[in-house]
N, C-alpha and C positions, 0 to 999 in steps of 0.2 A: 579506508586504511587510516588508523589511526597514524597521526604523527605526533613527536614530541616537539614545539616550538616556539621561539620566541613567545607567542602570542598566548603562550595557557599562564593561567593564574595566575602562578608561583612556582616560581624557580627550584624552591624544596621540595613541588612535590613533583617535579620533572624529573628531579635526582630520584628522586623515593621511586617514581616509575620506574625510570632505566635498571634502579638494583634488583627491583622484583620482577624486571621484566628477564635480567640476567640466570635471574634465579632461576626463572621457569625454562628456560630453551636448552638446557640436558633432555631433554623428551617426557622425562618422568611427570606426574601428575603429583602437584603438590597441596598438601592441606592448608591453612592458615596458621597455623601451630609450627609447618614444616616451614611455611616462608618467612614469617618470625624469627624464627632460628637461623636461618641461612642471612636471612639479611642485617640482623638486629635493631629491625624497627618494630615496633611495637605493634601489636596484636590489631589493634584499632583502626594505627595507620596503615596495616596491610589488606585489610579489609576497603578501606575505601580507594587504597589505589588500586586493587585488583577488581573491581566494580567500574574505576574509571579504563581501564583497560579493556574489561570487556565490553564498555560502550565503542572502543576504538575497532572491536574486532579483532585483535590482536593475541587475546585471552580468552577461553569459554571452559565453563563449567564441563567437566569430566564423569565420569559414573564412577559410581564406588568402584573400588577393587575387591576381586574378587577373588576367597580362600582364605582371607585375613580371618583370624579369633573376631568373632561376632560378640559385640557388646550391644546393651539394651540401648536405646534409646534411637535418635538420626543418625547416620555415620556423618562423621564429618564432612565437610563442600571439600572435591578435590576442584582443581584444577591445573590449566597445561597452555602452552604458547601452541598458536595456533598458526604453524608451518604453513598451513595452506590456504593461509590469509594474502599471500601475495607471491609469484616465483620470480625466479631467473633464470639469466637466458648469458650463456660463456658461447664465447663463437672465434673459431679460427677461419683466419682469410689467408690461402697460402697459396702458392702456383702451380700446387698438383690439385686441390681438395678444398674443401670447405667444411667446414664440420662443426657441430651445435650439440650443446647439454643444456639440461633446462632441471633446474632445483625449486624446489621451494626455501623460503624464508632461513631455514636451518642450515641451507646447502647441501642437503644430500640430492644425489642425482634422482629424478624418476625419467628423464627422457633424453634419449641420443639420436644423433643421426647424422649421416656424412654424403655429401655428392662429389665425385672426382672434377676435375674441372681445365681446362690445356692450357697449360701453361702462357699459350698464344691469345687468350682468350683477354679482352679489352676490358677496360674497368665497368663500363655498362653488363657485359656479360657475366663477370664475376661476382659481382653483388645481386643481378638478377640470382644467381644461383643459390646466394647466401639467403633471398626471401625464401626460395623453392625449401631450403633445407629447414629454415626455423618453420615456416606455414607448415610442412608436412610432420615434424615434432608435435606443434603444439597439437595436432590435428589430432593424432595417435595415443594424445596422453589425456587430451579432451581438456586442454588448456583454453582458457581465452585470453586473446590475446592482451584485452585491457588489462586482465591479469599480473603482468608484468612489469615488476618495481623496478626494477634496473636489465641494462643490458653491457654486458663485457665483451670486448674483442682485439684479440692477438694478429696483427699482420707484420711484414717484414719493416722495417723502413724506419727513418728516425722520428717520431710523431709526436708535435706538440702537444702542450694541453688541453685544446678544445677540438682534438682529434681530427686536426690535419696530417698529414703526411708531407713535412718537410721535403724527405729528399726516400725513396723508395724503388731504386733499383732490381731491385726482383720481379717485379711485375709492371707489366706493362701497363701506361699511364697512371702511378699509381704517386708521384712526384708531383706535388701542388695537390692534392686531390684531398676535397675537403672533406672524411669519410665520414667522418661523425657528424657529420651535417647532413650528407643523404642518408645517414642511416636514419637518423633521427624521424625522416617523412615517413619513416614504415614503422617507427614506436610511437606511445605516446608514453613514455617514462626516458629518464637521463639515458644513452651510451656514451659507454666509456672506451676510449680507442689504446689502445698499448702498444709498442713494441712485441714483435711475437717473442722474443728472447729472455724478456723481463717478464710478462706473462709467465714462461716456463717456470721460470726463479722461485716465482710465485707458489706455481701449485707443485715444485719441488718440496719447500717449506710447508706447505699446508699438507699434503697429504702422500709426499714419496720419499725419497734419500736424505732430504733434509730437517726431518721433522726437527731433530735434535737439535738442528745448528743454524746460528743467529746469523754467523758471518760466511757467505755462500758465493759463490758463480757458479751461476748455470752454467754450460758451453751449447750453444747448440751449433754443430760441428754441420759443416757442408763445405760446397766450394766456395761459397760466402758464407762462412762461419760468424755467428753472432756471438754474442756474450749480457747474461745478465747478473746483477749483483744485488747482496740485501746484504748493509752494514750496519750490524746491531739490531737486523730485526726488519730494517726498513728498505724499500726498495730504491737504490741508489741510480736515480736515473743522470746524474751529470746537468749542467747549469742548462743544456739547450736539448737534453734526451736524446745524447748522441753518445753516452755513456756505452763499452763494450763493444764500439764496434770494431772490432778487432781484425774483420776480414781487410778492411783498409791497411793494416801493418805494412802489406806487401811497397807500399807508395812510398815508402821511407826509405826503399832502397834495398830491402830486403829479398831482392831476385824477383824470380817470374811469380805470377799468380797462381793459384791452387790449381784455376783449370788445367792450366799449361803443367803443372809439376805431376799431376795427376792423368796426364797424357799417357796413352804409351806410340802414340806417335806424333809428327811433327806437328798436328793440328789441336791447338788447345780444345778441351772439353765445351761443351756448351754450359754457362753455370749452372741451369736448371735443369739437366739432362738427367736426373738421379739412374734412369735403367741402365746409360753410359759407364756410371759411380759404378752399378753396383756389378756390372759386367766386368772391369777392373779387378776389384775385390773379388769376384769369384776366382777368375781366370789365378792372380796373386795362391791364393790357396790351393789351387791345382798344383801348382810349381814352378807355373810361368815366371820365367826370370825377368822381362821385361813389365808386365804387371805389379809383380812384386820390387821390384827399383823406386817405381811409381808410385806404390803405396807407402814405401820408406819415405819417399819425400817428401810425399802428405802430410805424412805421420808425424817427423819429423818438423815442417810448418806449423802444423797444427799445435807440437805441444813451445814451439817458440812463442806462438802467440797468447797461448796459456800461462807461460810464463811472464808473461808481459804484466800480465793482470791481478799475479800471486804474487809478484813483487812487488808491485803498488799497494797491493788491498790487504794482504795477507790476509786470506780466509781460513778459515778452520777446513773447511770443505768444499772441493771440485766437482762438479758433475756434469757429467757426458751427455748430451742428449742429442735430438734429431736422426737421422738416417746413421750416424755413425756408433748410435747405441749399440745396433743390430750387429757389430762387427767384431768378430773372432779376436782377440789379441790385444785392443788397444789400450787397456787400464795397464798393461805394464811397463810398455812401455813410455808411458806417458809418466808413469810412476818413478819410475827409474830415470828421466829426464828432467822432472821437476827437482827431485831429488838433489839433482847434480848443479841445477840452475837457482833454485831457492836456495834463501837462509833456512827458513823454516816451511820444509814439505808441508803443504797441505794436505789431508784425505781425498782417496781419490773414490769415487763412484762413479759406476752408468745410472741410468733414470730410472728409478722404478715406476713411472706413468708412458714411457713411452710415446708414441704416436700424441695420444691424450693430453699429453704435457701445458700446449700451447692454449687448449679450449675449457681445460680445468682454472690455471690461471687467470684467463678470461672470467671466468665462474667468480673466482676466489675478488677478484676485481669489481662484479658486482656486488658481493656480499658486503666489501667493505663498505661499498657504496651505502648500502640501506643499512648498515649497522652503525654508520656514521647520523646519516638523517632521522633514523626513530628510536637508537639504543642509544646516543652520546655516545659511544665508545670510542677513547683516545688510543693513539699510538697503533692503529692499522696499518699493514708492509706497503699500501698500495695508494696511499690519501699521497696526493699531488700537493707540491707548494704551494 
């Protein structure tokens, strides 16, 4: 597949190629006249660039449109972007499941799969489950592994630029794991690893509740909550990738850890025991006083954690995801308390992508990488420093 690189003969030709390619990416086939009008380039220039893009495999001549007004002579040639010229993969690696989304070069999803995994699984077991899910998705869609142009991965932990998990307490064996390097052995393309809350924030901005907002905070609620943020439409990781680790705020003397707050006994819940959490919330909805008190304590802590980010970043929108996205009544107390604590309360919404948010954001990460490499696109939300 073609690539616009510094080795091409002319910088101007590379720029023209990127402009024409963008004009074709909308999905509709275009004539040379259409492309000249859309790009502002002369018809001879467009024709030369288009022939070059055909040679790279990124563009092909399309069949004439049917149903239009017939004119004498040969119909105008039409061209389209070949989204099938390569494929992208978005992968979520979580405590209880791994999931994968497959798309063409236009980001449109053509395949998906997931598998459960035990919270106690070793890193080798978890990575083998990832390989199984990916192989299954590729098999069912008929996509060759060699067609993959980039793989994005979302996972808990503080992730360095090379894909190493510097700190990852949610998964056994994750701290210090060279996750990017391990996964690159399975793919002959770039593998980009990102924190799961960061990936989810990108996903909501791309296809979810934050489409119309460039300054957002996404809260991945849980017993160890995390958050991802976009500032001016760009992902904010912080200097070392640790921005948004609100689950550590209780270490500042804020009292008990969340797993203790949500417990209805003298024993804290296990940080990864989602079933126990669900049971506490279910009992609270049925009127159990101890469970309701536990939920109230947890909600108050979550509000305080979110308020700390809101006060620092002043986002337009806060999106709540994770398992808390399915909880009845989570938004009213969050809105009420943010209005109480924050100088300018943001809008608050639940995630529209649900459990697909992390994998969707990982797919966007892969798409951004391909756009940077193939289309010379600037200003992607996930570009690393």
